[in-house]
C-alpha positions as CSV (number, residue, x, y, z in Angstrom):
1,X,5.3,10.3,-7.6
2,X,3.3,11.8,-10.4
3,X,0.6,14.3,-10.5
4,X,-3.0,12.9,-10.8
5,X,-6.7,13.9,-10.9
6,X,-7.0,14.3,-7.1
7,X,-4.3,16.2,-5.6
8,X,-5.0,14.7,-1.9
9,X,-3.5,11.1,-3.1
10,X,0.0,10.4,-3.7
11,X,0.2,8.9,-7.2
12,X,2.9,6.2,-8.4
13,X,4.3,5.5,-11.8
14,X,3.9,1.6,-11.9
15,X,5.1,0.3,-15.0
16,X,5.3,-3.3,-14.4
17,X,5.2,-6.5,-12.2
18,X,7.6,-9.2,-12.0
19,X,6.8,-12.9,-10.4
20,X,9.6,-15.3,-9.7
21,X,12.0,-12.7,-11.3
22,X,10.0,-12.4,-14.8
23,X,8.0,-9.7,-15.6
24,X,4.3,-10.4,-16.2
25,X,3.0,-10.3,-20.0
26,X,1.4,-6.6,-19.9
27,X,2.6,-3.7,-21.7
28,X,3.7,-0.6,-19.5
29,X,0.8,1.1,-21.0
30,X,-1.7,-0.8,-19.2
31,X,-0.5,0.8,-15.9
32,X,-0.8,4.4,-17.6
33,X,-4.6,4.6,-17.3
34,X,-6.2,7.9,-17.2
35,X,-7.2,7.4,-13.7
36,X,-3.4,6.4,-12.6
37,X,-2.2,4.4,-9.5
38,X,-2.1,5.7,-5.9
39,X,-0.7,4.7,-2.8
40,X,-3.3,4.3,-0.1
41,X,-3.0,3.1,3.5
42,X,-6.7,2.7,4.0
43,X,-7.2,0.4,1.1
44,X,-6.6,-3.2,2.1
45,X,-5.4,-5.0,-0.8
46,X,-3.8,-3.6,-4.2
47,X,-6.1,-3.2,-6.9
48,X,-4.7,-3.6,-10.7
49,X,-6.2,-3.2,-14.1
50,X,-8.0,-6.3,-15.1
51,X,-5.4,-7.2,-17.8
52,X,-2.6,-6.8,-15.3
53,X,-4.3,-8.6,-12.7
54,X,-5.0,-11.3,-15.0
55,X,-1.3,-11.8,-15.9
56,X,-0.3,-11.6,-12.3
57,X,-2.6,-14.2,-11.5
58,X,-1.8,-16.6,-14.3
59,X,1.8,-16.2,-13.2
60,X,1.2,-16.8,-9.6
61,X,-1.0,-19.8,-10.5
62,X,1.8,-21.2,-12.3
63,X,4.4,-20.7,-9.6
64,X,2.0,-22.0,-7.0
65,X,0.7,-25.2,-9.2
66,X,2.3,-27.8,-6.8
67,X,-0.4,-26.6,-4.1
68,X,-4.1,-27.7,-4.0
69,X,-6.5,-25.1,-5.1
70,X,-9.0,-24.0,-2.7
71,X,-12.5,-22.6,-3.5
72,X,-12.7,-18.8,-4.3
73,X,-13.8,-16.6,-1.2
74,X,-15.8,-13.7,-1.5
75,X,-13.5,-11.3,-3.0
76,X,-10.2,-13.7,-3.9
77,X,-10.5,-15.8,-6.7
78,X,-7.1,-17.5,-6.5
79,X,-6.9,-19.5,-3.1
80,X,-4.9,-22.4,-2.1
81,X,-5.2,-25.2,0.7
82,X,-1.9,-25.5,2.2
83,X,-3.2,-28.3,4.7
84,X,-0.2,-30.8,5.2
85,X,2.4,-28.4,3.9
86,X,5.2,-27.5,6.6
87,X,6.9,-25.2,4.2
88,X,5.4,-23.3,1.3
89,X,7.3,-21.8,-1.6
90,X,5.3,-18.4,-2.5
91,X,6.6,-16.7,-5.7
92,X,8.4,-13.6,-5.4
93,X,6.4,-10.4,-6.6
94,X,8.2,-7.0,-7.3
95,X,6.6,-3.8,-8.4
96,X,8.5,-2.1,-10.8
97,X,8.4,1.9,-11.2
98,X,9.1,4.3,-14.1
99,X,12.0,5.8,-12.2
100,X,13.9,2.4,-12.1
101,X,12.7,1.7,-8.7
102,X,11.8,-2.1,-7.7
103,X,9.9,-2.9,-4.5
104,X,10.1,-6.4,-3.7
105,X,6.8,-7.6,-1.5
106,X,7.1,-9.7,1.4
107,X,5.2,-13.2,1.0
108,X,2.6,-11.7,3.3
109,X,2.1,-9.2,0.5
110,X,1.7,-11.8,-2.1
111,X,-0.6,-14.2,-0.4
112,X,-3.0,-13.5,2.5
113,X,-3.6,-16.1,5.2
114,X,-6.3,-16.0,7.6
115,X,-4.8,-16.6,11.1
116,X,-4.9,-20.2,12.1
117,X,-6.4,-21.4,8.7
118,X,-4.6,-23.2,6.0
119,X,-6.2,-21.3,3.5
120,X,-4.1,-18.6,1.6
121,X,-5.2,-16.3,-1.4
122,X,-3.5,-14.0,-3.8
123,X,-3.5,-10.5,-2.0
124,X,-4.5,-8.5,-5.1
125,X,-7.8,-7.6,-6.7
126,X,-8.9,-6.6,-10.2
127,X,-10.4,-3.3,-10.8
128,X,-13.8,-3.4,-12.6
129,X,-12.2,-1.9,-15.8
130,X,-9.0,-0.4,-16.9
131,X,-9.9,3.1,-16.3
132,X,-10.5,2.6,-12.7
133,X,-7.9,4.0,-10.2
134,X,-5.2,1.4,-9.4
135,X,-4.4,1.5,-5.9
136,X,-1.2,0.1,-3.9
137,X,-2.9,-1.3,-0.6
138,X,-1.9,-1.9,2.8
139,X,-1.3,-5.7,2.6
140,X,1.6,-4.9,0.2
141,X,2.9,-1.9,2.2
142,X,2.8,-3.2,5.9
143,X,6.5,-4.5,5.8
144,X,7.7,-1.5,3.9
145,X,8.9,1.6,5.2
146,X,7.1,4.1,3.3
147,X,8.7,7.9,3.0
148,X,6.7,10.7,1.7
149,X,8.8,13.4,0.4
150,X,6.2,16.3,-0.1
151,X,8.8,18.9,-1.2
152,X,10.3,16.9,-3.9
153,X,7.1,15.0,-4.6
154,X,8.4,11.6,-4.3
155,X,7.6,8.4,-2.4
156,X,10.2,6.0,-1.4
157,X,10.3,2.5,0.1
158,X,12.5,0.9,2.3
159,X,12.9,-2.2,4.4
160,X,11.6,-2.7,8.1
161,X,7.9,-1.3,8.1
162,X,5.4,-2.8,10.1
163,X,5.5,-6.7,10.7
């Protein structure tokens, strides 16, 4: 956890993202914006700086190339039509933090699927610009146990959060 502009938020020092075990091509400085990155259970989807989002989207699109793309939804620009697929290979995505911690996201934190619908979309959103506050949202958190150590100003992640 790092100090930020707003003391009521828990700031994270996100430095990178991996897709299928490979770092997306974005320098760590992209995540070190003046606004920083917070963890927020009240925000549905994680928001990234535009260049980080574009690199994540490109890597996910490449990994999901065997599936038919679906039209974009109102907020999502990378969607897939999974009609007829009994099994789907969702690429692994992990968030990398400055202290060496790596948080592996559950597939439901990578692609968001509406219940009983065969359309799924990348569960991240781009910020309007690189100076906007980054957010780790609840879709990415919900299968994690999130521990807030206020005394030591740390946030920890473990397995077995909400399913």
